[in-house]
C-alpha positions in Angstrom: -54.5 6.2 0.1 -55.3 8.6 2.9 -51.8 10.0 3.1 -51.6 10.5 -0.7 -55.0 12.2 -0.6 -53.8 14.6 2.1 -50.6 15.4 0.3 -52.4 16.2 -2.9 -55.0 18.3 -1.0 -52.3 20.3 0.6 -50.4 20.8 -2.6 -53.5 21.9 -4.5 -54.6 24.2 -1.6 -51.2 25.9 -1.8 -51.6 26.3 -5.6 -55.0 27.9 -5.0 -53.5 30.1 -2.4 -50.9 31.3 -4.9 -53.9 32.3 -7.2 -55.4 34.2 -4.3 -52.2 36.2 -3.8 -51.8 37.0 -7.4 -55.1 38.8 -7.4 -55.2 40.1 -3.8 -55.6 43.9 -3.5 -55.5 44.1 -7.3 -58.0 45.6 -9.7 -59.0 42.5 -11.7 -61.4 40.9 -9.3 -64.5 41.0 -11.6 -66.9 41.1 -8.6 -70.4 39.9 -9.3 -73.4 39.5 -7.0 -75.1 36.1 -6.5 -78.0 36.1 -4.1 -77.7 39.8 -3.3 -74.9 42.4 -2.8 -73.8 40.7 0.4 -73.2 37.4 -1.5 -70.5 37.9 -4.2 -68.2 35.9 -6.4 -65.0 37.0 -8.0 -62.7 35.9 -10.8 -60.5 34.5 -8.1 -63.2 32.1 -6.7 -63.6 30.7 -10.2 -59.9 30.5 -11.1 -59.0 28.8 -7.8 -61.9 26.4 -8.1 -61.0 25.4 -11.7 -57.4 24.7 -10.7 -58.5 22.3 -7.9 -61.2 20.6 -9.9 -58.9 20.1 -12.8 -56.4 18.4 -10.5 -59.1 16.1 -9.0 -60.5 15.2 -12.4 -57.0 14.3 -13.7 -55.8 12.4 -10.6 -59.1 10.9 -9.3 -61.4 10.9 -12.2 -64.0 8.7 -10.4 -64.3 10.8 -7.3 -67.3 13.0 -6.7 -67.0 16.8 -6.1 -69.1 19.4 -4.3 -67.8 22.9 -4.8 -69.3 26.3 -4.0 -69.4 27.8 -7.4 -69.8 24.6 -9.6 -72.2 22.6 -7.4 -72.2 18.8 -7.5 -70.3 16.5 -9.8 -71.5 13.1 -8.8 -69.7 9.9 -9.9 -71.3 7.6 -7.3 -67.9 7.3 -5.7 -67.1 6.4 -2.1 -64.9 9.6 -2.1 -66.2 13.1 -2.4 -64.2 16.4 -2.4 -65.9 19.3 -0.7 -64.4 22.6 -1.8 -64.6 26.2 -1.0 -62.1 27.8 -3.4 -62.2 31.2 -1.6 -63.8 31.3 1.8 -64.0 35.0 2.9 -64.7 36.4 -0.5 -66.1 39.7 0.9 -62.9 40.1 3.0 -60.8 39.4 -0.2 -62.7 41.9 -2.2 -62.1 44.6 0.4 -58.4 43.8 0.8 -58.8 42.2 4.2 -56.5 39.3 4.9 -58.9 36.8 6.5 -59.5 34.5 3.5 -58.6 30.9 2.6 -59.2 27.8 0.5 -61.0 24.9 2.3 -60.9 21.3 1.1 -62.6 18.4 2.9 -62.5 14.8 1.6 -65.3 12.5 2.6 -65.2 8.7 2.5 -68.6 7.1 2.4 -70.2 10.3 3.6 -67.8 10.9 6.5 -65.2 13.7 6.4 -61.8 12.0 6.8 -59.4 14.7 5.7 -59.4 18.5 5.9 -57.1 21.2 4.6 -57.5 25.0 5.1 -54.9 27.3 3.7 -54.9 31.0 4.4 -52.2 32.2 2.0 -51.8 35.8 3.0 -51.5 34.8 6.7 -49.2 31.8 5.8 -51.4 29.5 7.9 -51.9 25.9 6.8 -54.3 23.8 8.8 -54.6 20.1 8.1 -56.3 17.1 9.8 -56.8 13.4 9.3 -59.5 11.7 11.3 -57.9 10.0 14.3 -54.5 11.6 13.9 -55.0 15.0 15.4 -55.1 18.6 14.1 -52.1 20.6 12.9 -51.2 24.2 12.0 -48.1 24.6 9.9 -47.0 21.1 10.8 -47.3 21.5 14.6 -50.1 19.8 16.7 -52.7 22.1 18.1 -55.5 21.9 20.7 -58.5 24.0 21.7 -57.9 26.6 24.4 -59.5 24.6 27.2 -61.1 27.6 28.8 -64.0 27.0 31.1 -65.1 30.6 32.0 -67.3 32.3 29.5 -66.3 35.8 30.8 -62.7 35.0 29.8 -63.5 33.9 26.3 -63.3 35.5 22.9 -65.8 34.1 20.5 -66.8 34.7 16.9 -69.9 34.7 14.8 -71.2 35.7 11.4 -74.4 36.8 9.7 -76.4 35.2 6.9 -76.4 36.7 3.4 -80.2 37.3 3.6 -79.8 39.4 6.8 -81.3 42.4 5.0 -84.7 40.8 4.4 -84.9 38.0 6.9 -85.3 38.8 10.6 -83.8 35.4 11.4 -80.4 37.0 11.1 -78.5 36.0 14.2 -78.9 39.4 16.0 -81.0 37.7 18.7 -78.2 35.3 19.5 -75.6 38.0 19.4 -77.6 40.1 21.9 -77.8 37.2 24.3 -74.1 36.1 24.1 -72.3 39.5 23.9 -72.7 40.6 27.5 -71.2 37.4 28.8 -67.9 37.2 26.9 -64.6 39.0 27.0 -64.8 39.8 23.3 -66.8 39.2 20.2 -65.3 38.9 16.7 -66.6 38.7 13.2 -63.7 37.4 11.0 -65.7 36.7 7.9 -64.5 33.2 7.0 -66.2 30.2 8.6 -63.3 27.9 7.7 -60.8 30.2 9.5 -63.1 30.7 12.5 -63.4 26.9 13.0 -59.6 26.4 12.6 -59.0 29.2 15.0 -61.2 27.4 17.5 -59.2 24.3 17.0 -55.9 26.1 17.4 -57.1 27.9 20.6 -57.1 31.4 19.2 -60.9 31.6 19.6 -62.8 29.8 22.3 -66.1 29.5 20.5 -67.9 30.2 17.2 -71.4 29.9 15.9 -73.1 30.9 12.6 -76.4 30.3 10.8 -77.1 29.4 7.2 -73.7 28.1 6.2 -73.1 25.3 3.6 -71.2 22.0 3.7 -68.2 23.5 1.8 -67.8 26.2 4.5 -67.5 23.7 7.3 -66.4 20.3 5.9 -62.7 20.7 6.8 -63.1 23.0 9.8 -65.5 20.8 11.8 -63.1 17.9 11.6 -60.3 20.2 12.7 -62.3 21.2 15.8 -63.1 17.6 16.6 -59.5 16.4 16.3 -58.2 19.3 18.3 -60.4 18.3 21.2 -63.3 20.6 20.7 -67.1 20.0 20.5 -69.6 21.1 17.9 -73.4 20.9 17.5 -75.7 21.6 14.6 -78.1 23.7 16.6 -80.6 24.4 13.9 -82.0 22.1 11.2 -84.0 24.7 9.2 -81.2 27.2 8.2 -78.9 25.1 6.1 -75.8 24.4 8.1 -76.1 26.2 11.5 -73.3 25.2 13.8 -71.7 26.0 17.2 -68.2 25.0 17.9 -65.9 25.5 20.9 -63.9 24.1 23.8 -66.2 21.5 25.4 -67.1 23.6 28.4 -67.7 26.8 26.4 -69.7 25.0 23.8 -71.9 23.6 26.5 -72.4 27.1 28.0 -73.2 28.8 24.7 -75.6 26.2 23.3 -78.5 27.1 25.6 -78.1 30.7 24.6 -78.7 30.1 20.9 -82.1 30.0 19.3 -83.3 26.7 18.0 -86.0 28.2 15.9 -86.4 31.2 13.7 -86.4 34.7 15.1 -89.4 36.7 13.8 -88.4 40.3 14.5 
């Protein structure tokens, strides 16, 4: 069952990636704001989501679904698909290549399978719990770095950053002087997979959602990394990294809301 679920998730992720490429750097994105102008959705998000959900409904009609644009479809199943049909929508809308589809599959509330496909970059990440993490079919591991001053780490900023002072700037200010480089790639799923593949040494972000991290956190874990939900009051707020770097970054991150 697990192997067939993985093969289908990979196949449907590739199909969604083909949808991404058909629209990318085109003029038919139909960009609309959701929460604010920093939180957008495009015709591509919806087209890729429909494709994946239609496949799930046809092949696994009793499975539950959690997807970014459509919300929850609950069938009280032991299996749930957690989907971000286009992670990195802002990048996509700007013509920047860091975007992907992310699919996590939970069994009784535990993520067992993850697939992240960045079509423009031709990078396919997949993972099954207990079987390791893979990029384009080859096994990968976290970087194993132990010195923070030799690390490149990534972060991101919440969509309400314009009106909420709890916007991650305080964390950035503390971490930035201690690392070799700081990156903001704009896709949580790619950030997490890059930690697992050793391209980044650490990553943290506030106010994410389960569809952003479902596949990526399992990928980090199976690649030998560590992660912690360092806040409980800002949706999914997570730190991931090599074990040593994770442990060095964790005390530098606020565990409660910044007020200015």
